[in-house]
FIPAPA-983407 format. One record per residue: x, y, z of N, C-alpha, C in turn; residue in one letter. Coordinates in nm, 2 decimals. Example, Ala and Ser with C-alpha at 12.3 -4.5 7.8 and 13.67 -1.06 7.14 Angstrom:
@n_x: 1.32, n_y: -0.57, n_z: 0.78, ca_x: 1.23, ca_y: -0.45, ca_z: 0.78, c_x: 1.32, c_y: -0.33, c_z: 0.78, torke: a
@n_x: 1.28, n_y: -0.22, n_z: 0.71, ca_x: 1.37, ca_y: -0.11, ca_z: 0.71, c_x: 1.29, c_y: 0.00, c_z: 0.79, torke: s
***
This chain:
@n_x: -3.79, n_y: 2.59, n_z: -8.42, ca_x: -3.67, ca_y: 2.68, ca_z: -8.43, c_x: -3.68, c_y: 2.84, c_z: -8.41, torke: m
@n_x: -3.78, n_y: 2.86, n_z: -8.48, ca_x: -3.78, ca_y: 3.00, ca_z: -8.51, c_x: -3.91, c_y: 3.03, c_z: -8.35, torke: a
@n_x: -3.98, n_y: 2.93, n_z: -8.31, ca_x: -4.04, ca_y: 3.00, ca_z: -8.15, c_x: -3.93, c_y: 3.02, c_z: -8.13, torke: y
@n_x: -3.85, n_y: 2.90, n_z: -8.10, ca_x: -3.73, ca_y: 2.95, ca_z: -7.98, c_x: -3.66, c_y: 3.07, c_z: -8.01, torke: r
@n_x: -3.66, n_y: 3.10, n_z: -8.12, ca_x: -3.56, ca_y: 3.24, ca_z: -8.14, c_x: -3.66, c_y: 3.36, c_z: -8.15, torke: q
@n_x: -3.79, n_y: 3.37, n_z: -8.15, ca_x: -3.88, ca_y: 3.48, ca_z: -8.14, c_x: -3.92, c_y: 3.47, c_z: -7.98, torke: q
@n_x: -3.92, n_y: 3.42, n_z: -7.92, ca_x: -3.89, ca_y: 3.40, ca_z: -7.71, c_x: -3.83, c_y: 3.46, c_z: -7.70, torke: i
@n_x: -3.70, n_y: 3.41, n_z: -7.73, ca_x: -3.55, ca_y: 3.47, ca_z: -7.75, c_x: -3.53, c_y: 3.64, c_z: -7.73, torke: t
@n_x: -3.59, n_y: 3.63, n_z: -7.84, ca_x: -3.59, ca_y: 3.81, ca_z: -7.90, c_x: -3.70, c_y: 3.89, c_z: -7.84, torke: q
@n_x: -3.81, n_y: 3.82, n_z: -7.81, ca_x: -3.87, ca_y: 3.93, ca_z: -7.73, c_x: -3.82, c_y: 3.91, c_z: -7.55, torke: d
@n_x: -3.79, n_y: 3.83, n_z: -7.52, ca_x: -3.76, ca_y: 3.82, ca_z: -7.34, c_x: -3.64, c_y: 3.98, c_z: -7.39, torke: w
@n_x: -3.54, n_y: 3.94, n_z: -7.50, ca_x: -3.41, ca_y: 4.06, ca_z: -7.49, c_x: -3.46, c_y: 4.17, c_z: -7.51, torke: w
@n_x: -3.53, n_y: 4.18, n_z: -7.56, ca_x: -3.66, ca_y: 4.33, ca_z: -7.60, c_x: -3.70, c_y: 4.37, c_z: -7.47, torke: d
@n_x: -3.77, n_y: 4.30, n_z: -7.38, ca_x: -3.85, ca_y: 4.34, ca_z: -7.28, c_x: -3.87, c_y: 4.30, c_z: -7.15, torke: h
@n_x: -3.77, n_y: 4.22, n_z: -7.21, ca_x: -3.78, ca_y: 4.13, ca_z: -6.99, c_x: -3.62, c_y: 4.17, c_z: -6.94, torke: e
@n_x: -3.51, n_y: 4.17, n_z: -7.07, ca_x: -3.39, ca_y: 4.21, ca_z: -7.00, c_x: -3.34, c_y: 4.29, c_z: -6.89, torke: r
@n_x: -3.43, n_y: 4.40, n_z: -6.88, ca_x: -3.43, ca_y: 4.46, ca_z: -6.81, c_x: -3.43, c_y: 4.47, c_z: -6.69, torke: t
@n_x: -3.53, n_y: 4.40, n_z: -6.64, ca_x: -3.54, ca_y: 4.36, ca_z: -6.49, c_x: -3.42, c_y: 4.28, c_z: -6.45, torke: r
@n_x: -3.30, n_y: 4.22, n_z: -6.49, ca_x: -3.16, ca_y: 4.18, ca_z: -6.46, c_x: -3.07, c_y: 4.22, c_z: -6.51, torke: f
@n_x: -2.95, n_y: 4.19, n_z: -6.40, ca_x: -2.85, ca_y: 4.24, ca_z: -6.47, c_x: -2.78, c_y: 4.13, c_z: -6.52, torke: r
@n_x: -2.74, n_y: 4.15, n_z: -6.62, ca_x: -2.65, ca_y: 4.08, ca_z: -6.75, c_x: -2.52, c_y: 4.10, c_z: -6.73, torke: l
@n_x: -2.47, n_y: 3.92, n_z: -6.75, ca_x: -2.35, ca_y: 3.86, ca_z: -6.71, c_x: -2.30, c_y: 3.73, c_z: -6.81, torke: y
@n_x: -2.20, n_y: 3.81, n_z: -6.91, ca_x: -2.17, ca_y: 3.70, ca_z: -6.99, c_x: -2.05, c_y: 3.64, c_z: -6.92, torke: s
@n_x: -1.96, n_y: 3.55, n_z: -7.01, ca_x: -1.82, ca_y: 3.47, ca_z: -7.03, c_x: -1.78, c_y: 3.40, c_z: -7.10, torke: s
@n_x: -1.66, n_y: 3.38, n_z: -7.10, ca_x: -1.57, ca_y: 3.35, ca_z: -7.21, c_x: -1.65, c_y: 3.21, c_z: -7.30, torke: i
@n_x: -1.70, n_y: 3.19, n_z: -7.21, ca_x: -1.76, ca_y: 3.01, ca_z: -7.28, c_x: -1.88, c_y: 3.04, c_z: -7.35, torke: a
@n_x: -1.99, n_y: 3.18, n_z: -7.34, ca_x: -2.10, ca_y: 3.27, ca_z: -7.35, c_x: -2.04, c_y: 3.30, c_z: -7.54, torke: v
@n_x: -1.92, n_y: 3.33, n_z: -7.48, ca_x: -1.90, ca_y: 3.45, ca_z: -7.64, c_x: -1.83, c_y: 3.29, c_z: -7.72, torke: r
@n_x: -1.75, n_y: 3.18, n_z: -7.67, ca_x: -1.69, ca_y: 3.09, ca_z: -7.77, c_x: -1.86, c_y: 3.03, c_z: -7.84, torke: a
@n_x: -1.95, n_y: 3.01, n_z: -7.76, ca_x: -2.06, ca_y: 2.93, ca_z: -7.82, c_x: -2.13, c_y: 3.04, c_z: -7.93, torke: e
@n_x: -2.13, n_y: 3.16, n_z: -7.89, ca_x: -2.29, ca_y: 3.22, ca_z: -7.98, c_x: -2.14, c_y: 3.32, c_z: -8.11, torke: i
@n_x: -2.05, n_y: 3.28, n_z: -8.10, ca_x: -1.94, ca_y: 3.35, ca_z: -8.23, c_x: -1.95, c_y: 3.21, c_z: -8.31, torke: s
@n_x: -2.05, n_y: 3.05, n_z: -8.32, ca_x: -2.03, ca_y: 2.96, ca_z: -8.41, c_x: -2.14, c_y: 2.99, c_z: -8.44, torke: k
@n_x: -2.14, n_y: 2.93, n_z: -8.62, ca_x: -2.25, ca_y: 2.97, ca_z: -8.67, c_x: -2.27, c_y: 3.03, c_z: -8.82, torke: g
@n_x: -2.33, n_y: 3.09, n_z: -8.83, ca_x: -2.37, ca_y: 3.21, ca_z: -8.95, c_x: -2.26, c_y: 3.29, c_z: -8.90, torke: d
@n_x: -2.17, n_y: 3.38, n_z: -8.99, ca_x: -2.09, ca_y: 3.45, ca_z: -8.94, c_x: -2.19, c_y: 3.61, c_z: -8.90, torke: v
@n_x: -2.28, n_y: 3.61, n_z: -9.01, ca_x: -2.33, ca_y: 3.78, ca_z: -9.03, c_x: -2.43, c_y: 3.76, c_z: -8.85, torke: s
@n_x: -2.47, n_y: 3.60, n_z: -8.79, ca_x: -2.59, ca_y: 3.58, ca_z: -8.72, c_x: -2.47, c_y: 3.59, c_z: -8.58, torke: a
@n_x: -2.36, n_y: 3.54, n_z: -8.57, ca_x: -2.24, ca_y: 3.55, ca_z: -8.47, c_x: -2.20, c_y: 3.66, c_z: -8.46, torke: a
@n_x: -2.23, n_y: 3.78, n_z: -8.56, ca_x: -2.20, ca_y: 3.92, ca_z: -8.52, c_x: -2.29, c_y: 3.96, c_z: -8.46, torke: a
@n_x: -2.41, n_y: 3.96, n_z: -8.48, ca_x: -2.52, ca_y: 4.00, ca_z: -8.42, c_x: -2.53, c_y: 3.98, c_z: -8.26, torke: r
@n_x: -2.53, n_y: 3.87, n_z: -8.25, ca_x: -2.53, ca_y: 3.81, ca_z: -8.09, c_x: -2.37, c_y: 3.85, c_z: -8.04, torke: r
@n_x: -2.26, n_y: 3.86, n_z: -8.07, ca_x: -2.15, ca_y: 3.93, ca_z: -7.97, c_x: -2.19, c_y: 4.08, c_z: -7.99, torke: l
@n_x: -2.27, n_y: 4.13, n_z: -8.05, ca_x: -2.30, ca_y: 4.29, ca_z: -8.05, c_x: -2.40, c_y: 4.32, c_z: -7.90, torke: k
@n_x: -2.47, n_y: 4.26, n_z: -7.94, ca_x: -2.60, ca_y: 4.20, ca_z: -7.83, c_x: -2.53, c_y: 4.24, c_z: -7.71, torke: e
@n_x: -2.42, n_y: 4.14, n_z: -7.65, ca_x: -2.37, ca_y: 4.14, ca_z: -7.53, c_x: -2.25, c_y: 4.21, c_z: -7.48, torke: i
@n_x: -2.23, n_y: 4.24, n_z: -7.61, ca_x: -2.10, ca_y: 4.38, ca_z: -7.61, c_x: -2.13, c_y: 4.45, c_z: -7.47, torke: m
@n_x: -2.02, n_y: 4.47, n_z: -7.37, ca_x: -2.08, ca_y: 4.54, ca_z: -7.24, c_x: -2.10, c_y: 4.49, c_z: -7.16, torke: g
@n_x: -2.14, n_y: 4.39, n_z: -7.15, ca_x: -2.23, ca_y: 4.31, ca_z: -7.02, c_x: -2.10, c_y: 4.31, c_z: -6.95, torke: l
@n_x: -2.07, n_y: 4.31, n_z: -6.85, ca_x: -1.95, ca_y: 4.24, ca_z: -6.75, c_x: -1.94, c_y: 4.08, c_z: -6.76, torke: p
@n_x: -1.81, n_y: 4.05, n_z: -6.77, ca_x: -1.78, ca_y: 3.90, ca_z: -6.80, c_x: -1.72, c_y: 3.81, c_z: -6.74, torke: e
@n_x: -1.81, n_y: 3.73, n_z: -6.63, ca_x: -1.74, ca_y: 3.65, ca_z: -6.56, c_x: -1.55, c_y: 3.62, c_z: -6.58, torke: l
@n_x: -1.53, n_y: 3.61, n_z: -6.46, ca_x: -1.39, ca_y: 3.53, ca_z: -6.42, c_x: -1.40, c_y: 3.42, c_z: -6.45, torke: d
@n_x: -1.30, n_y: 3.35, n_z: -6.52, ca_x: -1.22, ca_y: 3.22, ca_z: -6.52, c_x: -1.10, c_y: 3.21, c_z: -6.42, torke: v
@n_x: -1.19, n_y: 3.14, n_z: -6.36, ca_x: -1.11, ca_y: 3.06, ca_z: -6.22, c_x: -1.12, c_y: 2.91, c_z: -6.21, torke: t
@n_x: -0.99, n_y: 2.90, n_z: -6.11, ca_x: -0.93, ca_y: 2.72, ca_z: -6.10, c_x: -1.07, c_y: 2.67, c_z: -6.06, torke: a
@n_x: -1.15, n_y: 2.77, n_z: -5.99, ca_x: -1.31, ca_y: 2.65, ca_z: -5.93, c_x: -1.37, c_y: 2.67, c_z: -6.00, torke: e
@n_x: -1.38, n_y: 2.74, n_z: -6.11, ca_x: -1.50, ca_y: 2.74, ca_z: -6.21, c_x: -1.43, c_y: 2.59, c_z: -6.32, torke: v
@n_x: -1.29, n_y: 2.60, n_z: -6.38, ca_x: -1.29, ca_y: 2.50, ca_z: -6.40, c_x: -1.26, c_y: 2.36, c_z: -6.32, torke: q
@n_x: -1.22, n_y: 2.31, n_z: -6.23, ca_x: -1.24, ca_y: 2.21, ca_z: -6.11, c_x: -1.40, c_y: 2.20, c_z: -6.13, torke: s
@n_x: -1.43, n_y: 2.28, n_z: -6.11, ca_x: -1.63, ca_y: 2.23, ca_z: -6.09, c_x: -1.68, c_y: 2.18, c_z: -6.23, torke: l
@n_x: -1.66, n_y: 2.29, n_z: -6.33, ca_x: -1.65, ca_y: 2.22, ca_z: -6.44, c_x: -1.65, c_y: 2.07, c_z: -6.46, torke: a
@n_x: -1.52, n_y: 2.04, n_z: -6.41, ca_x: -1.49, ca_y: 1.88, ca_z: -6.46, c_x: -1.59, c_y: 1.79, c_z: -6.38, torke: e
@n_x: -1.61, n_y: 1.83, n_z: -6.27, ca_x: -1.66, ca_y: 1.76, ca_z: -6.16, c_x: -1.84, c_y: 1.76, c_z: -6.23, torke: s
@n_x: -1.84, n_y: 1.83, n_z: -6.26, ca_x: -2.02, ca_y: 1.89, ca_z: -6.33, c_x: -2.02, c_y: 1.78, c_z: -6.44, torke: i
@n_x: -1.93, n_y: 1.76, n_z: -6.54, ca_x: -1.91, ca_y: 1.64, ca_z: -6.64, c_x: -1.93, c_y: 1.49, c_z: -6.59, torke: v
@n_x: -1.83, n_y: 1.47, n_z: -6.47, ca_x: -1.88, ca_y: 1.35, ca_z: -6.42, c_x: -1.97, c_y: 1.35, c_z: -6.34, torke: q
@n_x: -2.05, n_y: 1.39, n_z: -6.24, ca_x: -2.17, ca_y: 1.40, ca_z: -6.21, c_x: -2.27, c_y: 1.33, c_z: -6.30, torke: l
@n_x: -2.29, n_y: 1.43, n_z: -6.37, ca_x: -2.43, ca_y: 1.43, ca_z: -6.48, c_x: -2.38, c_y: 1.31, c_z: -6.60, torke: l
@n_x: -2.26, n_y: 1.26, n_z: -6.59, ca_x: -2.22, ca_y: 1.16, ca_z: -6.68, c_x: -2.30, c_y: 1.20, c_z: -6.88, torke: q
@n_x: -2.20, n_y: 1.38, n_z: -6.85, ca_x: -2.21, ca_y: 1.45, ca_z: -6.97, c_x: -2.15, c_y: 1.40, c_z: -7.07, torke: l
@n_x: -2.16, n_y: 1.34, n_z: -7.22, ca_x: -2.06, ca_y: 1.35, ca_z: -7.36, c_x: -1.99, c_y: 1.45, c_z: -7.39, torke: p
@n_x: -1.86, n_y: 1.41, n_z: -7.44, ca_x: -1.80, ca_y: 1.52, ca_z: -7.44, c_x: -1.81, c_y: 1.64, c_z: -7.51, torke: p
@n_x: -1.91, n_y: 1.62, n_z: -7.60, ca_x: -1.96, ca_y: 1.74, ca_z: -7.67, c_x: -2.09, c_y: 1.86, c_z: -7.58, torke: k
@n_x: -2.11, n_y: 1.78, n_z: -7.49, ca_x: -2.17, ca_y: 1.89, ca_z: -7.39, c_x: -2.09, c_y: 1.90, c_z: -7.23, torke: a
@n_x: -1.94, n_y: 1.91, n_z: -7.25, ca_x: -1.87, ca_y: 1.98, ca_z: -7.16, c_x: -1.84, c_y: 2.17, c_z: -7.17, torke: e
@n_x: -1.89, n_y: 2.22, n_z: -7.25, ca_x: -1.89, ca_y: 2.30, ca_z: -7.29, c_x: -2.06, c_y: 2.41, c_z: -7.20, torke: m
@n_x: -2.12, n_y: 2.30, n_z: -7.16, ca_x: -2.29, ca_y: 2.31, ca_z: -7.08, c_x: -2.22, c_y: 2.32, c_z: -6.97, torke: d
@n_x: -2.14, n_y: 2.24, n_z: -6.88, ca_x: -2.12, ca_y: 2.17, ca_z: -6.73, c_x: -2.01, c_y: 2.34, c_z: -6.72, torke: a
@n_x: -1.92, n_y: 2.37, n_z: -6.81, ca_x: -1.87, ca_y: 2.49, ca_z: -6.77, c_x: -1.94, c_y: 2.62, c_z: -6.78, torke: t
@n_x: -2.07, n_y: 2.63, n_z: -6.81, ca_x: -2.17, ca_y: 2.75, ca_z: -6.82, c_x: -2.27, c_y: 2.75, c_z: -6.66, torke: h
@n_x: -2.26, n_y: 2.64, n_z: -6.65, ca_x: -2.32, ca_y: 2.51, ca_z: -6.52, c_x: -2.22, c_y: 2.61, c_z: -6.36, torke: v
@n_x: -2.09, n_y: 2.60, n_z: -6.43, ca_x: -1.99, ca_y: 2.61, ca_z: -6.33, c_x: -1.92, c_y: 2.81, c_z: -6.31, torke: a
@n_x: -1.98, n_y: 2.82, n_z: -6.40, ca_x: -1.94, ca_y: 2.97, ca_z: -6.38, c_x: -2.09, c_y: 3.04, c_z: -6.30, torke: f
@n_x: -2.20, n_y: 2.97, n_z: -6.35, ca_x: -2.29, ca_y: 3.02, ca_z: -6.28, c_x: -2.32, c_y: 2.97, c_z: -6.14, torke: a
@n_x: -2.25, n_y: 2.92, n_z: -6.09, ca_x: -2.22, ca_y: 2.86, ca_z: -5.92, c_x: -2.13, c_y: 2.93, c_z: -5.88, torke: i
@n_x: -2.04, n_y: 2.93, n_z: -5.88, ca_x: -1.92, ca_y: 2.99, ca_z: -5.88, c_x: -1.96, c_y: 3.14, c_z: -5.84, torke: v
@n_x: -1.97, n_y: 3.19, n_z: -5.92, ca_x: -2.01, ca_y: 3.34, ca_z: -5.99, c_x: -2.21, c_y: 3.36, c_z: -5.91, torke: h
@n_x: -2.23, n_y: 3.29, n_z: -5.80, ca_x: -2.34, ca_y: 3.28, ca_z: -5.76, c_x: -2.45, c_y: 3.38, c_z: -5.84, torke: q
@n_x: -2.46, n_y: 3.33, n_z: -5.97, ca_x: -2.60, ca_y: 3.44, ca_z: -6.09, c_x: -2.76, c_y: 3.33, c_z: -5.98, torke: m
@n_x: -2.80, n_y: 3.45, n_z: -6.00, ca_x: -2.96, ca_y: 3.41, ca_z: -5.96, c_x: -2.99, c_y: 3.32, c_z: -6.10, torke: d
@n_x: -2.99, n_y: 3.33, n_z: -6.21, ca_x: -3.05, ca_y: 3.22, ca_z: -6.32, c_x: -2.94, c_y: 3.24, c_z: -6.40, torke: y
@n_x: -2.96, n_y: 3.07, n_z: -6.49, ca_x: -2.87, ca_y: 3.04, ca_z: -6.59, c_x: -2.99, c_y: 3.02, c_z: -6.74, torke: l
@n_x: -2.98, n_y: 3.06, n_z: -6.79, ca_x: -3.09, ca_y: 3.09, ca_z: -6.89, c_x: -3.06, c_y: 3.06, c_z: -7.00, torke: l
@n_x: -3.12, n_y: 2.92, n_z: -7.04, ca_x: -3.07, ca_y: 2.89, ca_z: -7.16, c_x: -3.16, c_y: 2.79, c_z: -7.25, torke: t
@n_x: -3.18, n_y: 2.78, n_z: -7.37, ca_x: -3.26, ca_y: 2.67, ca_z: -7.48, c_x: -3.18, c_y: 2.52, c_z: -7.45, torke: w
@n_x: -3.09, n_y: 2.46, n_z: -7.40, ca_x: -3.02, ca_y: 2.37, ca_z: -7.40, c_x: -3.10, c_y: 2.28, c_z: -7.30, torke: n
@n_x: -3.21, n_y: 2.21, n_z: -7.29, ca_x: -3.28, ca_y: 2.13, ca_z: -7.21, c_x: -3.23, c_y: 1.98, c_z: -7.22, torke: c
@n_x: -3.17, n_y: 1.92, n_z: -7.29, ca_x: -3.06, ca_y: 1.77, ca_z: -7.26, c_x: -2.98, c_y: 1.79, c_z: -7.21, torke: a
@n_x: -2.88, n_y: 1.92, n_z: -7.13, ca_x: -2.81, ca_y: 1.92, ca_z: -7.06, c_x: -2.83, c_y: 2.02, c_z: -6.95, torke: h
@n_x: -2.86, n_y: 2.10, n_z: -6.98, ca_x: -2.90, ca_y: 2.23, ca_z: -6.90, c_x: -3.04, c_y: 2.23, c_z: -6.81, torke: l
@n_x: -3.12, n_y: 2.28, n_z: -6.87, ca_x: -3.27, ca_y: 2.28, ca_z: -6.82, c_x: -3.32, c_y: 2.14, c_z: -6.81, torke: a
@n_x: -3.27, n_y: 2.04, n_z: -6.76, ca_x: -3.35, ca_y: 1.90, ca_z: -6.77, c_x: -3.38, c_y: 1.91, c_z: -6.62, torke: n
@n_x: -3.48, n_y: 1.92, n_z: -6.58, ca_x: -3.54, ca_y: 1.86, ca_z: -6.42, c_x: -3.40, c_y: 1.74, c_z: -6.38, torke: a
@n_x: -3.41, n_y: 1.65, n_z: -6.42, ca_x: -3.35, ca_y: 1.53, ca_z: -6.40, c_x: -3.22, c_y: 1.56, c_z: -6.34, torke: m
@n_x: -3.14, n_y: 1.63, n_z: -6.44, ca_x: -3.02, ca_y: 1.65, ca_z: -6.43, c_x: -2.99, c_y: 1.78, c_z: -6.34, torke: l
@n_x: -3.08, n_y: 1.86, n_z: -6.33, ca_x: -3.10, ca_y: 1.98, ca_z: -6.24, c_x: -3.13, c_y: 1.90, c_z: -6.11, torke: q
@n_x: -3.21, n_y: 1.84, n_z: -6.03, ca_x: -3.20, ca_y: 1.77, ca_z: -5.94, c_x: -3.08, c_y: 1.74, c_z: -5.88, torke: k
@n_x: -3.02, n_y: 1.59, n_z: -5.97, ca_x: -2.87, ca_y: 1.56, ca_z: -5.96, c_x: -2.79, c_y: 1.66, c_z: -5.89, torke: t
@n_x: -2.76, n_y: 1.80, n_z: -6.00, ca_x: -2.72, ca_y: 1.92, ca_z: -5.98, c_x: -2.71, c_y: 2.01, c_z: -5.83, torke: l
@n_x: -2.87, n_y: 2.03, n_z: -5.79, ca_x: -2.90, ca_y: 2.04, ca_z: -5.68, c_x: -2.86, c_y: 1.97, c_z: -5.54, torke: f
@n_x: -2.84, n_y: 1.86, n_z: -5.56, ca_x: -2.81, ca_y: 1.81, ca_z: -5.45, c_x: -2.65, c_y: 1.81, c_z: -5.44, torke: e
@n_x: -2.59, n_y: 1.80, n_z: -5.53, ca_x: -2.46, ca_y: 1.82, ca_z: -5.55, c_x: -2.42, c_y: 1.95, c_z: -5.48, torke: y
@n_x: -2.46, n_y: 2.04, n_z: -5.51, ca_x: -2.46, ca_y: 2.20, ca_z: -5.49, c_x: -2.46, c_y: 2.20, c_z: -5.34, torke: c
@n_x: -2.61, n_y: 2.12, n_z: -5.29, ca_x: -2.62, ca_y: 2.13, ca_z: -5.11, c_x: -2.54, c_y: 2.12, c_z: -5.03, torke: t
@n_x: -2.49, n_y: 1.97, n_z: -5.09, ca_x: -2.37, ca_y: 1.85, ca_z: -5.04, c_x: -2.27, c_y: 1.96, c_z: -5.02, torke: y
@n_x: -2.22, n_y: 1.98, n_z: -5.09, ca_x: -2.07, ca_y: 2.06, ca_z: -5.08, c_x: -2.09, c_y: 2.23, c_z: -5.07, torke: h
@n_x: -2.22, n_y: 2.23, n_z: -4.98, ca_x: -2.27, ca_y: 2.42, ca_z: -5.00, c_x: -2.24, c_y: 2.52, c_z: -5.08, torke: r
@n_x: -2.26, n_y: 2.44, n_z: -5.20, ca_x: -2.26, ca_y: 2.54, ca_z: -5.33, c_x: -2.41, c_y: 2.59, c_z: -5.34, torke: l
@n_x: -2.41, n_y: 2.75, n_z: -5.44, ca_x: -2.51, ca_y: 2.84, ca_z: -5.47, c_x: -2.58, c_y: 2.73, c_z: -5.58, torke: h
@n_x: -2.66, n_y: 2.71, n_z: -5.62, ca_x: -2.75, ca_y: 2.67, ca_z: -5.73, c_x: -2.84, c_y: 2.77, c_z: -5.82, torke: m
@n_x: -2.79, n_y: 2.80, n_z: -5.93, ca_x: -2.88, ca_y: 2.92, ca_z: -6.01, c_x: -2.99, c_y: 2.83, c_z: -6.07, torke: p
@n_x: -3.14, n_y: 2.91, n_z: -6.06, ca_x: -3.23, ca_y: 2.82, ca_z: -6.14, c_x: -3.19, c_y: 2.88, c_z: -6.28, torke: v
@n_x: -3.18, n_y: 2.71, n_z: -6.38, ca_x: -3.18, ca_y: 2.70, ca_z: -6.49, c_x: -3.25, c_y: 2.69, c_z: -6.57, torke: i
@n_x: -3.32, n_y: 2.77, n_z: -6.63, ca_x: -3.40, ca_y: 2.79, ca_z: -6.75, c_x: -3.46, c_y: 2.86, c_z: -6.85, torke: c
@n_x: -3.57, n_y: 2.84, n_z: -6.96, ca_x: -3.54, ca_y: 2.88, ca_z: -7.07, c_x: -3.57, c_y: 3.03, c_z: -7.06, torke: t
@n_x: -3.56, n_y: 3.08, n_z: -7.17, ca_x: -3.63, ca_y: 3.24, ca_z: -7.16, c_x: -3.75, c_y: 3.27, c_z: -7.17, torke: p
@n_x: -3.81, n_y: 3.13, n_z: -7.21, ca_x: -3.98, ca_y: 3.15, ca_z: -7.17, c_x: -4.06, c_y: 3.11, c_z: -7.04, torke: e
@n_x: -3.96, n_y: 3.04, n_z: -6.99, ca_x: -4.00, ca_y: 3.06, ca_z: -6.78, c_x: -3.97, c_y: 3.17, c_z: -6.74, torke: l
@n_x: -3.86, n_y: 3.24, n_z: -6.79, ca_x: -3.78, ca_y: 3.39, ca_z: -6.69, c_x: -3.86, c_y: 3.51, c_z: -6.79, torke: l
@n_x: -4.00, n_y: 3.47, n_z: -6.77, ca_x: -4.09, ca_y: 3.61, ca_z: -6.81, c_x: -4.15, c_y: 3.68, c_z: -6.64, torke: t
@n_x: -4.21, n_y: 3.78, n_z: -6.69, ca_x: -4.30, ca_y: 3.85, ca_z: -6.58, c_x: -4.41, c_y: 3.79, c_z: -6.62, torke: k
@n_x: -4.52, n_y: 3.71, n_z: -6.48, ca_x: -4.63, ca_y: 3.61, ca_z: -6.56, c_x: -4.74, c_y: 3.80, c_z: -6.57, torke: p
@n_x: -4.85, n_y: 3.72, n_z: -6.71, ca_x: -4.92, ca_y: 3.82, ca_z: -6.74, c_x: -5.06, c_y: 3.83, c_z: -6.67, torke: q
@n_x: -5.09, n_y: 3.93, n_z: -6.60, ca_x: -5.18, ca_y: 3.86, ca_z: -6.50, c_x: -5.33, c_y: 3.92, c_z: -6.62, torke: i
***
């Protein structure tokens, strides 16, 4: 856990300026959980980021993704994150959720679905993988 927190902090400190960052109501809901002071710090970090619109397409796609990937009820929010990224054509979806998001087997299924339906497919990866290579 500490390793992931450090990688995330390093990414936020050194890499984020290379990207246009966006947030969503799903992100806000998720980072609001847990320790109150840590949640407040997380919310402060995303303050001022443009927020992606909730649309009927996002909601419908999230439901389809839950079914497609056979996600358990506790992972419905994961499908919502993916739906936001697809509908709003985000280049990347950054996550440490390797069970339901940054999972190669599920991404293959999602890629095939997006290709078939002519939908945009974002790169879903961890902060560790979304860094400028050190040469």
